[in-house]
PyMOL CGO cylinders between C-alpha atoms (Angstrom):
from pymol import cmd
from pymol.cgo import CYLINDER

trace = [
    CYLINDER, 35.53, -31.99, 35.89, 38.07, -29.55, 34.48, 0.3, 1, 1, 1, 1, 1, 1,
    CYLINDER, 38.07, -29.55, 34.48, 37.25, -26.99, 31.86, 0.3, 1, 1, 1, 1, 1, 1,
    CYLINDER, 37.25, -26.99, 31.86, 39.39, -27.13, 28.76, 0.3, 1, 1, 1, 1, 1, 1,
    CYLINDER, 39.39, -27.13, 28.76, 41.11, -23.92, 27.70, 0.3, 1, 1, 1, 1, 1, 1,
    CYLINDER, 41.11, -23.92, 27.70, 39.92, -22.49, 24.37, 0.3, 1, 1, 1, 1, 1, 1,
    CYLINDER, 39.92, -22.49, 24.37, 42.38, -22.54, 21.46, 0.3, 1, 1, 1, 1, 1, 1,
    CYLINDER, 42.38, -22.54, 21.46, 44.93, -19.73, 21.40, 0.3, 1, 1, 1, 1, 1, 1,
    CYLINDER, 44.93, -19.73, 21.40, 43.87, -18.46, 17.96, 0.3, 1, 1, 1, 1, 1, 1,
    CYLINDER, 43.87, -18.46, 17.96, 40.53, -17.29, 19.43, 0.3, 1, 1, 1, 1, 1, 1,
    CYLINDER, 40.53, -17.29, 19.43, 42.37, -14.71, 21.51, 0.3, 1, 1, 1, 1, 1, 1,
    CYLINDER, 42.37, -14.71, 21.51, 44.38, -12.99, 18.81, 0.3, 1, 1, 1, 1, 1, 1,
    CYLINDER, 44.38, -12.99, 18.81, 45.53, -9.65, 20.21, 0.3, 1, 1, 1, 1, 1, 1,
    CYLINDER, 45.53, -9.65, 20.21, 44.55, -6.45, 18.47, 0.3, 1, 1, 1, 1, 1, 1,
    CYLINDER, 44.55, -6.45, 18.47, 46.64, -3.29, 18.25, 0.3, 1, 1, 1, 1, 1, 1,
    CYLINDER, 46.64, -3.29, 18.25, 46.16, -1.02, 21.27, 0.3, 1, 1, 1, 1, 1, 1,
    CYLINDER, 46.16, -1.02, 21.27, 44.34, 1.71, 19.30, 0.3, 1, 1, 1, 1, 1, 1,
    CYLINDER, 44.34, 1.71, 19.30, 41.72, -0.72, 17.98, 0.3, 1, 1, 1, 1, 1, 1,
    CYLINDER, 41.72, -0.72, 17.98, 41.32, -2.30, 21.40, 0.3, 1, 1, 1, 1, 1, 1,
    CYLINDER, 41.32, -2.30, 21.40, 40.80, 1.11, 23.04, 0.3, 1, 1, 1, 1, 1, 1,
    CYLINDER, 40.80, 1.11, 23.04, 38.18, 2.04, 20.44, 0.3, 1, 1, 1, 1, 1, 1,
    CYLINDER, 38.18, 2.04, 20.44, 36.41, -1.29, 21.02, 0.3, 1, 1, 1, 1, 1, 1,
    CYLINDER, 36.41, -1.29, 21.02, 36.40, -0.77, 24.78, 0.3, 1, 1, 1, 1, 1, 1,
    CYLINDER, 36.40, -0.77, 24.78, 35.02, 2.75, 24.37, 0.3, 1, 1, 1, 1, 1, 1,
    CYLINDER, 35.02, 2.75, 24.37, 32.28, 1.47, 22.05, 0.3, 1, 1, 1, 1, 1, 1,
    CYLINDER, 32.28, 1.47, 22.05, 31.31, -1.29, 24.49, 0.3, 1, 1, 1, 1, 1, 1,
    CYLINDER, 31.31, -1.29, 24.49, 31.21, 1.23, 27.35, 0.3, 1, 1, 1, 1, 1, 1,
    CYLINDER, 31.21, 1.23, 27.35, 28.97, 3.56, 25.31, 0.3, 1, 1, 1, 1, 1, 1,
    CYLINDER, 28.97, 3.56, 25.31, 26.61, 0.67, 24.54, 0.3, 1, 1, 1, 1, 1, 1,
    CYLINDER, 26.61, 0.67, 24.54, 26.51, -0.36, 28.20, 0.3, 1, 1, 1, 1, 1, 1,
    CYLINDER, 26.51, -0.36, 28.20, 25.71, 3.21, 29.26, 0.3, 1, 1, 1, 1, 1, 1,
    CYLINDER, 25.71, 3.21, 29.26, 22.95, 3.43, 26.65, 0.3, 1, 1, 1, 1, 1, 1,
    CYLINDER, 22.95, 3.43, 26.65, 21.44, 0.14, 27.81, 0.3, 1, 1, 1, 1, 1, 1,
    CYLINDER, 21.44, 0.14, 27.81, 21.54, 1.25, 31.46, 0.3, 1, 1, 1, 1, 1, 1,
    CYLINDER, 21.54, 1.25, 31.46, 19.86, 4.53, 30.49, 0.3, 1, 1, 1, 1, 1, 1,
    CYLINDER, 19.86, 4.53, 30.49, 17.15, 2.61, 28.63, 0.3, 1, 1, 1, 1, 1, 1,
    CYLINDER, 17.15, 2.61, 28.63, 16.52, 0.43, 31.68, 0.3, 1, 1, 1, 1, 1, 1,
    CYLINDER, 16.52, 0.43, 31.68, 16.13, 3.54, 33.86, 0.3, 1, 1, 1, 1, 1, 1,
    CYLINDER, 16.13, 3.54, 33.86, 13.66, 5.06, 31.40, 0.3, 1, 1, 1, 1, 1, 1,
    CYLINDER, 13.66, 5.06, 31.40, 11.72, 1.78, 31.20, 0.3, 1, 1, 1, 1, 1, 1,
    CYLINDER, 11.72, 1.78, 31.20, 10.66, 2.27, 34.83, 0.3, 1, 1, 1, 1, 1, 1,
    CYLINDER, 10.66, 2.27, 34.83, 8.99, 5.59, 33.96, 0.3, 1, 1, 1, 1, 1, 1,
    CYLINDER, 8.99, 5.59, 33.96, 5.17, 5.65, 34.04, 0.3, 1, 1, 1, 1, 1, 1,
    CYLINDER, 5.17, 5.65, 34.04, 3.47, 4.23, 30.96, 0.3, 1, 1, 1, 1, 1, 1,
    CYLINDER, 3.47, 4.23, 30.96, 1.76, 6.52, 28.46, 0.3, 1, 1, 1, 1, 1, 1,
    CYLINDER, 1.76, 6.52, 28.46, -2.00, 6.45, 27.98, 0.3, 1, 1, 1, 1, 1, 1,
    CYLINDER, -2.00, 6.45, 27.98, -3.13, 4.08, 25.18, 0.3, 1, 1, 1, 1, 1, 1,
    CYLINDER, -3.13, 4.08, 25.18, -3.87, 5.58, 21.79, 0.3, 1, 1, 1, 1, 1, 1,
    CYLINDER, -3.87, 5.58, 21.79, -7.46, 5.72, 20.52, 0.3, 1, 1, 1, 1, 1, 1,
    CYLINDER, -7.46, 5.72, 20.52, -8.46, 3.03, 18.02, 0.3, 1, 1, 1, 1, 1, 1,
    CYLINDER, -8.46, 3.03, 18.02, -7.66, 3.68, 14.36, 0.3, 1, 1, 1, 1, 1, 1,
    CYLINDER, -7.66, 3.68, 14.36, -10.62, 4.33, 12.10, 0.3, 1, 1, 1, 1, 1, 1,
    CYLINDER, -10.62, 4.33, 12.10, -10.89, 2.06, 9.10, 0.3, 1, 1, 1, 1, 1, 1,
    CYLINDER, -10.89, 2.06, 9.10, -11.47, 4.50, 6.22, 0.3, 1, 1, 1, 1, 1, 1,
    CYLINDER, -11.47, 4.50, 6.22, -12.55, 1.76, 3.82, 0.3, 1, 1, 1, 1, 1, 1,
    CYLINDER, -12.55, 1.76, 3.82, -15.61, 1.05, 6.03, 0.3, 1, 1, 1, 1, 1, 1,
    CYLINDER, -15.61, 1.05, 6.03, -16.41, 4.72, 6.68, 0.3, 1, 1, 1, 1, 1, 1,
    CYLINDER, -16.41, 4.72, 6.68, -19.73, 5.38, 4.89, 0.3, 1, 1, 1, 1, 1, 1,
    CYLINDER, -19.73, 5.38, 4.89, -18.60, 8.90, 3.97, 0.3, 1, 1, 1, 1, 1, 1,
    CYLINDER, -18.60, 8.90, 3.97, -15.75, 7.46, 1.87, 0.3, 1, 1, 1, 1, 1, 1,
    CYLINDER, -15.75, 7.46, 1.87, -17.58, 4.41, 0.50, 0.3, 1, 1, 1, 1, 1, 1,
    CYLINDER, -17.58, 4.41, 0.50, -18.04, 5.76, -3.03, 0.3, 1, 1, 1, 1, 1, 1,
    CYLINDER, -18.04, 5.76, -3.03, -14.67, 7.46, -3.57, 0.3, 1, 1, 1, 1, 1, 1,
    CYLINDER, -14.67, 7.46, -3.57, -10.98, 6.58, -3.81, 0.3, 1, 1, 1, 1, 1, 1,
    CYLINDER, -10.98, 6.58, -3.81, -9.42, 7.25, -0.36, 0.3, 1, 1, 1, 1, 1, 1,
    CYLINDER, -9.42, 7.25, -0.36, -6.27, 8.67, -2.00, 0.3, 1, 1, 1, 1, 1, 1,
    CYLINDER, -6.27, 8.67, -2.00, -7.66, 10.90, -4.77, 0.3, 1, 1, 1, 1, 1, 1,
    CYLINDER, -7.66, 10.90, -4.77, -11.20, 11.49, -3.43, 0.3, 1, 1, 1, 1, 1, 1,
    CYLINDER, -11.20, 11.49, -3.43, -12.64, 10.70, -6.89, 0.3, 1, 1, 1, 1, 1, 1,
    CYLINDER, -12.64, 10.70, -6.89, -15.71, 8.48, -7.40, 0.3, 1, 1, 1, 1, 1, 1,
    CYLINDER, -15.71, 8.48, -7.40, -15.00, 4.90, -8.48, 0.3, 1, 1, 1, 1, 1, 1,
    CYLINDER, -15.00, 4.90, -8.48, -15.30, 4.10, -12.17, 0.3, 1, 1, 1, 1, 1, 1,
    CYLINDER, -15.30, 4.10, -12.17, -16.74, 0.83, -13.45, 0.3, 1, 1, 1, 1, 1, 1,
    CYLINDER, -16.74, 0.83, -13.45, -14.30, -1.17, -15.58, 0.3, 1, 1, 1, 1, 1, 1,
    CYLINDER, -14.30, -1.17, -15.58, -16.36, -3.54, -17.75, 0.3, 1, 1, 1, 1, 1, 1,
    CYLINDER, -16.36, -3.54, -17.75, -15.64, -7.25, -17.98, 0.3, 1, 1, 1, 1, 1, 1,
    CYLINDER, -15.64, -7.25, -17.98, -13.27, -8.22, -20.76, 0.3, 1, 1, 1, 1, 1, 1,
    CYLINDER, -13.27, -8.22, -20.76, -10.18, -10.15, -21.81, 0.3, 1, 1, 1, 1, 1, 1,
    CYLINDER, -10.18, -10.15, -21.81, -6.71, -9.17, -20.64, 0.3, 1, 1, 1, 1, 1, 1,
    CYLINDER, -6.71, -9.17, -20.64, -4.42, -7.98, -23.43, 0.3, 1, 1, 1, 1, 1, 1,
    CYLINDER, -4.42, -7.98, -23.43, -1.35, -9.29, -21.62, 0.3, 1, 1, 1, 1, 1, 1,
    CYLINDER, -1.35, -9.29, -21.62, -2.52, -12.73, -20.43, 0.3, 1, 1, 1, 1, 1, 1,
    CYLINDER, -2.52, -12.73, -20.43, -5.51, -13.27, -22.75, 0.3, 1, 1, 1, 1, 1, 1,
    CYLINDER, -5.51, -13.27, -22.75, -7.49, -14.37, -19.68, 0.3, 1, 1, 1, 1, 1, 1,
    CYLINDER, -7.49, -14.37, -19.68, -11.07, -13.18, -19.15, 0.3, 1, 1, 1, 1, 1, 1,
    CYLINDER, -11.07, -13.18, -19.15, -11.79, -10.98, -16.11, 0.3, 1, 1, 1, 1, 1, 1,
    CYLINDER, -11.79, -10.98, -16.11, -14.96, -9.82, -14.39, 0.3, 1, 1, 1, 1, 1, 1,
    CYLINDER, -14.96, -9.82, -14.39, -16.11, -6.20, -14.18, 0.3, 1, 1, 1, 1, 1, 1,
    CYLINDER, -16.11, -6.20, -14.18, -14.71, -4.25, -11.23, 0.3, 1, 1, 1, 1, 1, 1,
    CYLINDER, -14.71, -4.25, -11.23, -14.56, -0.79, -9.65, 0.3, 1, 1, 1, 1, 1, 1,
    CYLINDER, -14.56, -0.79, -9.65, -11.31, 1.17, -9.77, 0.3, 1, 1, 1, 1, 1, 1,
    CYLINDER, -11.31, 1.17, -9.77, -9.97, 4.67, -9.18, 0.3, 1, 1, 1, 1, 1, 1,
    CYLINDER, -9.97, 4.67, -9.18, -10.21, 6.77, -12.35, 0.3, 1, 1, 1, 1, 1, 1,
    CYLINDER, -10.21, 6.77, -12.35, -6.72, 8.26, -11.72, 0.3, 1, 1, 1, 1, 1, 1,
    CYLINDER, -6.72, 8.26, -11.72, -4.16, 6.55, -13.99, 0.3, 1, 1, 1, 1, 1, 1,
    CYLINDER, -4.16, 6.55, -13.99, -1.66, 4.44, -12.04, 0.3, 1, 1, 1, 1, 1, 1,
    CYLINDER, -1.66, 4.44, -12.04, -3.71, 4.29, -8.83, 0.3, 1, 1, 1, 1, 1, 1,
    CYLINDER, -3.71, 4.29, -8.83, -4.15, 0.71, -7.54, 0.3, 1, 1, 1, 1, 1, 1,
    CYLINDER, -4.15, 0.71, -7.54, -6.87, 1.50, -4.99, 0.3, 1, 1, 1, 1, 1, 1,
    CYLINDER, -6.87, 1.50, -4.99, -10.01, -0.67, -5.04, 0.3, 1, 1, 1, 1, 1, 1,
    CYLINDER, -10.01, -0.67, -5.04, -13.15, -0.46, -2.89, 0.3, 1, 1, 1, 1, 1, 1,
    CYLINDER, -13.15, -0.46, -2.89, -13.23, -2.83, 0.08, 0.3, 1, 1, 1, 1, 1, 1,
]
cmd.load_cgo(trace, "trace")
């Protein structure tokens, strides 16, 4: 079985300056990849400790985690924008804060 030659238009020649820049860029990438492979064989770092979930932390249960202010109770009502009823909920008293208790 013989391999067919690709069409000539796929091998359009570039000016020498562009070709040299392309070769230099490819060589820099190859060197960077080889350096990464050498560093990958270095000993692994110790695992990080688990992240604490602040929303479950009992010390922060009654306050906004961003502003450290106690939650305010927003009474049930009807939305001005959608005219849909909503239930009462807790929210941060700071205007513009979207934090809610977990």
